[in-house]
Structure formats: C-alpha cells, structure tokens
C-alpha positions as CSV (number, residue, x, y, z in Angstrom):
1,M,-0.3,0.0,0.3
2,Q,1.5,3.4,-1.1
3,K,2.1,6.2,1.2
4,S,-0.2,9.2,0.7
5,D,2.2,12.2,-0.5
6,R,-0.6,15.0,1.1
7,P,0.2,16.4,4.5
8,A,-2.1,15.7,7.1
9,S,-4.5,18.3,7.7
10,P,-4.3,21.0,10.7
11,A,-7.4,19.8,12.2
12,A,-6.0,16.1,12.5
13,A,-2.2,17.3,13.6
14,T,-3.2,19.5,16.4
15,T,-5.6,19.5,19.0
16,A,-8.7,21.8,19.2
17,A,-8.6,24.5,21.4
18,P,-11.5,24.5,23.9
19,A,-14.5,26.7,23.0
20,P,-15.5,29.6,25.2
21,A,-18.0,29.2,27.6
22,S,-21.4,30.0,26.9
23,G,-23.7,32.2,28.7
24,P,-24.1,36.4,29.1
25,R,-21.4,38.6,29.9
26,S,-21.4,39.5,33.6
27,R,-21.8,43.1,33.7
28,G,-20.4,45.8,36.4
29,R,-22.8,47.0,39.1
30,P,-24.2,50.4,38.3
31,R,-22.2,52.9,40.1
32,A,-23.6,54.0,43.7
33,F,-23.8,57.7,44.4
34,D,-23.7,59.5,47.5
35,R,-27.5,60.9,48.1
36,K,-26.4,63.2,50.5
37,A,-23.8,64.7,48.8
38,A,-26.0,64.9,45.7
39,L,-28.6,66.7,47.6
40,A,-26.2,69.3,48.9
41,E,-25.2,70.2,45.1
42,A,-28.6,70.3,44.3
43,T,-29.6,72.7,46.8
44,R,-26.6,74.8,46.1
45,L,-27.9,74.8,42.2
46,F,-31.5,75.8,43.5
47,W,-30.0,78.6,45.8
48,M,-27.8,80.1,43.1
49,K,-30.5,79.9,39.9
50,G,-34.0,79.3,41.3
51,Y,-36.7,76.6,41.1
52,D,-37.8,77.4,37.6
53,A,-34.7,78.8,36.1
54,T,-32.9,75.3,37.3
55,S,-33.2,72.3,34.4
56,I,-33.2,68.7,35.0
57,S,-29.8,68.6,32.9
58,D,-28.5,71.4,35.5
59,L,-29.1,68.9,38.1
60,T,-27.9,66.1,36.8
61,A,-24.7,67.7,35.7
62,A,-24.0,69.4,39.4
63,M,-25.2,66.3,41.0
64,G,-22.9,63.6,38.7
65,I,-26.1,61.5,38.2
66,G,-28.2,60.5,35.3
67,S,-31.9,61.7,35.4
68,T,-33.1,57.8,35.7
69,S,-30.5,58.2,38.8
70,L,-32.3,61.4,39.9
71,Y,-35.9,60.4,39.4
72,A,-35.3,56.7,41.3
73,A,-33.7,58.8,44.5
74,F,-35.8,61.9,44.5
75,G,-38.8,61.0,42.8
76,S,-39.3,64.3,40.8
77,K,-37.7,68.0,40.7
78,E,-40.6,69.0,42.6
79,A,-39.6,66.4,45.4
80,L,-35.9,67.1,45.1
81,Y,-36.7,71.0,45.6
82,A,-38.6,70.3,48.7
83,E,-35.7,68.0,50.1
84,A,-33.1,70.8,48.6
85,V,-35.3,73.7,51.2
86,D,-35.3,71.1,54.4
87,H,-31.2,70.5,53.7
88,Y,-30.6,74.5,53.6
89,R,-32.4,75.2,56.8
90,E,-30.9,71.8,58.5
91,T,-27.4,73.1,57.0
92,Y,-26.8,76.6,57.2
93,E,-29.8,77.8,59.5
94,H,-27.2,78.0,62.3
95,L,-24.9,80.4,60.6
96,V,-27.7,83.5,61.0
97,W,-29.8,82.4,64.3
98,G,-27.3,80.6,66.2
99,G,-26.4,84.3,68.3
100,F,-30.0,84.7,68.2
101,L,-31.1,81.6,70.1
102,A,-28.3,81.8,72.2
103,A,-28.9,85.6,73.2
104,A,-29.9,86.5,76.9
105,T,-32.0,89.7,75.9
106,A,-34.3,90.5,72.9
107,R,-32.0,93.2,71.6
108,D,-29.0,91.0,71.7
109,A,-31.0,88.4,69.9
110,V,-32.0,91.0,67.1
111,Q,-28.6,92.6,67.2
112,A,-26.8,89.2,66.4
113,L,-29.5,88.0,63.9
114,L,-29.0,91.2,61.9
115,T,-24.8,91.1,62.1
116,D,-25.2,87.5,61.6
117,S,-26.9,88.0,58.6
118,A,-24.7,90.5,57.2
119,A,-21.9,88.0,57.6
120,A,-23.3,84.7,56.6
121,L,-25.5,86.2,53.7
122,T,-22.6,87.6,52.1
123,G,-20.6,84.4,52.3
124,C,-18.3,85.6,54.9
125,R,-19.0,82.5,57.0
126,A,-19.0,79.6,54.8
127,D,-18.3,79.2,51.0
128,I,-21.9,79.5,50.0
129,P,-23.6,81.5,47.5
130,H,-24.8,84.8,48.5
131,G,-28.5,85.7,49.9
132,C,-30.8,83.5,51.6
133,M,-32.3,80.7,49.5
134,V,-35.8,81.1,51.1
135,A,-35.9,84.9,51.3
136,L,-35.1,85.0,47.7
137,S,-36.8,81.8,46.1
138,A,-40.2,82.2,43.7
139,I,-42.5,79.6,41.9
140,G,-43.5,81.2,39.0
141,S,-45.9,78.2,38.1
142,E,-49.2,77.8,39.5
143,A,-49.0,74.2,38.8
144,H,-46.4,74.4,41.8
145,T,-48.9,75.0,44.8
146,A,-47.3,72.7,47.1
147,L,-44.1,74.1,46.5
148,V,-45.4,77.9,46.9
149,E,-46.8,76.9,50.2
150,L,-43.9,75.4,51.3
151,L,-41.8,78.7,50.5
152,Q,-44.4,80.7,52.5
153,N,-44.3,79.0,55.2
154,A,-40.3,78.7,56.0
155,R,-40.8,82.8,55.4
156,A,-43.5,82.8,58.0
157,A,-41.4,80.7,60.5
158,T,-38.8,83.6,60.6
159,L,-41.9,85.7,61.8
160,Q,-43.2,83.7,64.1
161,R,-39.6,82.9,65.9
162,L,-39.2,86.7,66.4
163,E,-42.9,87.0,67.4
164,A,-42.1,84.3,70.1
165,R,-39.1,85.7,71.4
166,F,-40.7,89.1,71.7
167,A,-43.4,88.0,73.4
168,T,-41.2,85.9,75.8
169,A,-39.4,89.7,76.3
170,V,-42.6,91.3,77.3
171,T,-43.4,88.7,79.8
172,M,-39.9,89.1,81.4
173,G,-39.9,92.9,81.4
174,D,-37.2,92.8,78.7
175,I,-39.2,95.3,76.5
176,P,-42.2,97.4,77.1
177,P,-45.8,95.5,77.6
178,A,-47.2,98.2,75.0
179,T,-45.0,97.1,72.4
180,D,-46.8,96.2,69.1
181,I,-44.6,92.6,69.0
182,H,-46.2,91.9,65.6
183,A,-45.1,95.1,63.8
184,L,-41.6,94.5,65.7
185,A,-41.0,91.6,64.2
186,R,-42.1,92.2,61.0
187,F,-39.8,95.3,60.8
188,I,-36.8,93.0,61.7
189,Q,-37.7,90.1,59.0
190,T,-38.3,93.3,56.6
191,V,-34.4,94.4,57.4
192,Q,-33.2,90.9,57.1
193,T,-35.2,90.1,53.7
194,G,-33.8,93.0,52.3
195,M,-29.9,92.6,53.4
196,S,-30.6,89.2,51.6
197,I,-31.5,90.8,48.3
198,L,-28.5,93.4,48.6
199,A,-26.3,90.6,49.5
200,R,-27.4,88.9,46.1
201,D,-27.0,92.3,44.2
202,G,-23.2,92.6,45.5
203,A,-23.6,94.1,49.1
204,G,-20.8,93.4,51.3
205,R,-20.3,92.5,54.8
206,A,-19.6,95.9,56.1
207,E,-22.2,97.6,54.2
208,L,-25.1,95.3,55.6
209,E,-23.6,95.6,59.4
210,A,-24.2,99.5,58.6
211,V,-28.0,98.4,57.7
212,A,-27.7,96.7,61.0
213,D,-26.8,99.5,62.9
214,V,-29.2,101.7,61.8
215,A,-31.8,99.1,62.6
216,M,-30.5,98.7,66.0
217,A,-30.8,102.6,66.4
218,G,-34.3,102.4,65.4
219,W,-35.4,99.2,68.1
220,D,-33.4,102.1,70.7
221,Q,-35.7,104.6,69.8
222,W,-39.0,102.4,69.7
223,V,-38.3,100.1,72.3
224,G,-35.8,101.9,74.4
225,R,-34.0,99.2,75.9
C-alpha cells in the first residue's frame, strides 16, 4: 500500500482549543452615588438659580448622576426641591440664627441676627451663594402650589420665631408690654430680607452691618431697651 504524498490536515495534526464558555457576559454593578452629597449640590444650584431656571440637565450635571438615578432617588424635580429647602435650613440656619437663639435679651438677639446675617448672607461664614435661599426663592408656575406653600411657610417661620422671642421678652420685662410685637417682628424680618436681596446684588458685609446698626438705632428709639 502506497503512503499518501498529501500532508496531514491541521485539524488532524493539532488538538482543538476549548470553546469559550457560553452564557451572558457579567456586567459591573451600577455605580452607587452619595445621596447626601448629591442633595447638597442640588441645594446649591437651586440656591443660585432658583427653581424655575434650574433644569433637570443642570441638576444631573451638578449632582453627577443621570436623570434615571435622579428620579429613582428623589421622585421628581419638585420633590428634590422640597428636600433641598429642608437641607438648606438644617445645614445653614445656625449661621444666621445661632446667636439669636443664645442671646440673653431681645435686643441682643436681634443684633446678633442682623450682624450674623450680614456675615452669612455675603458668604463670609462659609463658601456658599450670597443671599438667603428661602427669602429669594420664587415659584412662577401655578402648577406648583405645594412648593409655593412650602416657601411661604418657611418665610412665615422667621416672623413666628421673632414674635415668640418678643412675647417672651414682654413677659420677662425685657421690652415694654405696650410694644406691638407683630409690627416689631415684621420690621426686623423686612430688614433681614432686604439685606438678603442686597447681598445677592453684591453688597458687602460692612455695608450690611451698617444697615444693621441703623436698624438697632431704630430699635433703641422705639423699644427703648
């Protein structure tokens, strides 16, 4: 029997390599994000731009997440804004109200409120946007009545806190019993709100402290102690 002159086929001469395992490729888990840090970034953006001027794309860029993650974590832009207002108050309120709450007299409380506001609203106490987020916020759409009410209640809380402090002062004999504490509280609230607007427009700390000094001169003339 003659030997074939043809070379052996490669398939016969070598051992076949094992086929790759079948089945779907494993994918990495979606990257988790820091919800608290994302909320802080959203708060800062809303503080600077306001609700209506802040888009979902603005928010996702600032928060470092996609829109799907934003909706999954917060539900909606409206719900995120409501959380941002709460975060703002919980995080920054002490910069303005700490001295007021610790003061021994009503006069000292008001002076602390206004001078601390002059510092905080101009970014001298922390690296934060100028002005008060709550005082400067406006919701333009009638579709967002819950947010409008949220902001109205937040602003009303300032008036209520002042009135409560002045009522205590009357009881303690710190200010005269005939004092119109509602008008006095509204006056201080109006001064502080004006300071917030001026701070957003670029007024500095010293300028706002001068406003506080004039307000306290008015206090001394009207309240007398």
